[in-house]
N, C-alpha and C positions, 0 to 999 in steps of 0.2 A: 557508373564511373568506368572509364576505359581501363582495360587490362594493362599491366606492365608489359613492355615489349623488349626491353634491353636490360637484362640482369645476368650478364655473363659472370659476374663476380659479386658475391654478397659477403663482405668482410666483417667478422664479428670481433668484439673486444668486451671484456668484463666492465660492467657499469661502475664498479667500485674502484677502477683504476683510471682516474682522469688524465694522468700523464700519457697513458697508452691511447686513450680515446682521442686526445689532441693530435696524435700522429696518424690516425686512421687514413686521412686522405692522401698521404704521401705516395702510396703505391698506385694511386689512380683507379680505385675500384669503381664499379658502376653504382654501388650503394654500400652503405655501412650500417651496422647494427650494434646499438648499445645494448648489451645483453644483461638483463636483470634475472634471468632464469638460472640455468645450470652452472654458469660461471661465477655466480655470487652466492656465498654461504648465507644461511638464514639470518644470522645476526648482523649482516652487512646490507640487507635489502633496503632499509630506510636510507642509509647513506648513499647507496647506489642510485636510488630515485633522485636524490638531490643532485648528484653529479650528472645524471642523465638529463635532467631538466636544463641545467646550466650549459653542459657541453653540447647538447643537441642544438640549442639555440645558437651557440657559438659556431658550430660546424655549418649550420645552414647559412648564417650570415657571411662566413668566410668563403664558402664553396656553394654558391647558389645552384649550380648544376648537379650537385651530388645528391643522390637519394639518401636520406637519413631516417632510419627506423629505430624503434625501441622494441626489443623482444621482451614482452611481458611474461609473467609466470602463467602457467597453464590454469585453465578452469578445471575444477572448482577450488583451486588453492586459496589459501587465506590472503595471498598477496595480490591477486589479480586486480581487484577493484582499486586498491591504492596505487598500483602501477599505472593504471589508466589515468587516474585523476591527478596524481602527484608527479609523475615522471614525464608526461607527454605535454608538449606545448603545441599550439595550433599551427605553427610554422613548420613542423616536421612533415615528412612524407607519409608516414604511417606507422603501423605496428606489425610485428611478427608475433603470431600466436601459436605456441607449440602444442603438440599432442592433441589437436582437435579430433573429436571422435563422433560427435552427433550433430545433426542439423540444428537441434535446440541450442547447442553451444554456440554455433555461428550466429544465431539470433541474439543470444546474450551478449556476444561481442558487439554486434551492431547496435544494440540498445545502449550498452555502456558507452560506446563512442558518441552516440547522439546526445546522451545525457551530459557528457563532458564537453559538448560543443566541438566534437571532433568527427562529426559525421562525414566530412570530406576525406577522411584518412583512407589510404590504401591499406589493405590487409593481406599479409603473406601468411598462408596457412601451413602449419607444420603437420605433416602426415607421418607419424613415427610410432604408431602402436598397431597391434593386430586389429583392433576395432576400427581405428582410423583408416587403415588400408582397406578393410572390408567395406566401409561406408563412404569411401572417398568421393564417389559420384555425387553424393548428397551434400558434401562439404564445400565443393568448389562452386559456390554461388555468391552473388553480391552480399556483403561488400568485399569478398575475397577477390583479389586481382592477380595473385600469383601463389604458387605453393612450392614447398620443398619436401623431399623425402629424407627422413632422418634414420639412417641405417643403424646407428649405434643403439638408439633407444628401441628401435623395432626388434633387433635381435635380443636385447635384454628382456623385452616384454615377452618374446616367444620362448625364452629359455634356451636359445640356440647358441651357436658358437660362431664368432666372427672369424672369417678366413680372408686371406689375401685375395683369393679369386672372387669373392663376393657372390658365389653361386647361391649362398643361403638367402640372399635378398633379391635374387633376380626376378622372381615372380612379383613381389611387392613393389620393387623399383619399376618394373614394367607397367604394373597396374596403375601406379600414380601418374606415370608419364602419359598413359592412354587416357586417363580421366581428365588430365589437364588439357590434352589435345581436344577432347570432346567439349570441354568447357570453354575453349578458346583463350586459355591463359598460359603463361609461361610456367614451366616446371624447372626447378633448380635442383641439381643433383646432390647426392650425399657428400658428406665431408670425408676427407682423407686425413686421418689423425697423425700419420707419420709425416709431419710437415717439412722434414728435412730430406725427404726422398722424392725428388722431382720426377724421376722415371715412373715411380708408382702413381704419382698424382696424374701424370699425363696419360698413363695407360687406363686408369680408372675413368678419367674424363672422356677418353675416346669411347669407352663403353657407354657412358652416359649420353654422349652425343648421338651414338648409334641408336639408342633407345628413344630419342626424341627430346632429351633435356636440352635446355638453352643456356645453362650456366651452372656454376658450382658454388657450394658453400665453402668459404675460405676462413681458416682460423689463424693464418699467418700472412703478413704482407707479401712474402715471397711467392705465395700461391696465386696472387692476383694476376700478374702477367702470364703465368702458365695457363690460367683459366681463360684469359682473353685469347690466347693463341689457340687453345684447344677447341673453343666454341666459335671460331671464325674459320670460314673456308680458306684453304691455302691458295696461293696464286695459281698453283698447278690445277687444283680442283676447279677454280673459276675459269681458267683458260680452256680446260676440257669441256666444261659445261657450255661455254660459248660455241666451241667447235661443234659439239653435239647438236645444239639447237639450230645452228646454221644449216647443218646437213639435213636434219629432220624437217625443218620448215621448208627447205628447198624441195624435199621429197613430197611433202604434203601438197605443195603447190602444183606438183605433177600428178597428183591423185594417188600417191603411194602412202599408206598409213603405217607401214613398218619397214625399217631399214636395218642393215648391219653397219655398225659404226665402231671401228677399232676393236673388232672381235666381239662386240656386244650387240644383242638384239635391242633395238630402240623402237618403242611405240609411245603412245600418248602418256601413259603413267610415268615412264622413264623421262620423257621430255618435261613433264610437270615437275618432277623432282629437280631437274636441272634448273628450271625457272625459279623454283623456290630457293635453291642454293644461291643463285645470282641475286635474288631479292634480299637475302640476309646480308649481302655485302653492301647494300645500299645503292 
């Protein structure tokens, strides 16, 4: 299965709140996630599955271009199997599997989906524990088509302290982005829990983009347009990339492999980055 290529925003909502689920498409996210995991208390899991099954089909029918996923509970929780069989319908895009830690678990996910007649599903892997980060290269294999880094769970697992600077997760965040690049899949960046702080979201997203992430986990509709802006090159960036390539390619045609452009040394790696930037703009 081909990897996901456009997941600038992945908007979550609790599976036990059907009125909120119905509003998910309004902010125009690239994909939505009906969450059966952390957002749903244990005594509401069964009802959340019923809502997920009904609302997932409704969202797909009303918004055929929208990616619709269900986040199941982690392996080996008591809820995982029923989440796959009772909450997921074949018309959905796929599942989000949190806290993956071993290649064996990836195999269990694949087997469970096939047994449920969902072998075509895309799988977004949650990398959010110390063991998951350490083993991430082994986890980003089919049927995984994208992944995300979960900073909150990672810091909790480490017994660390969450800070505004996020330096405590820089190594893990970078490792996940690197593994995703090597696997040829999209990496989706950590959540910003202060959903009323646009400046903080944009600053955090800028760091994520600089590390190679292609999108952001969103927990509020207002974060969706911020994510789309943060993970798209600005008109100024695109214009500069075009000027740079024009100058560089003209130099190459003259037999010159490195030039100075607007105070910057430009050779093939820099030109390759400019081409990639233009490619992201379609």
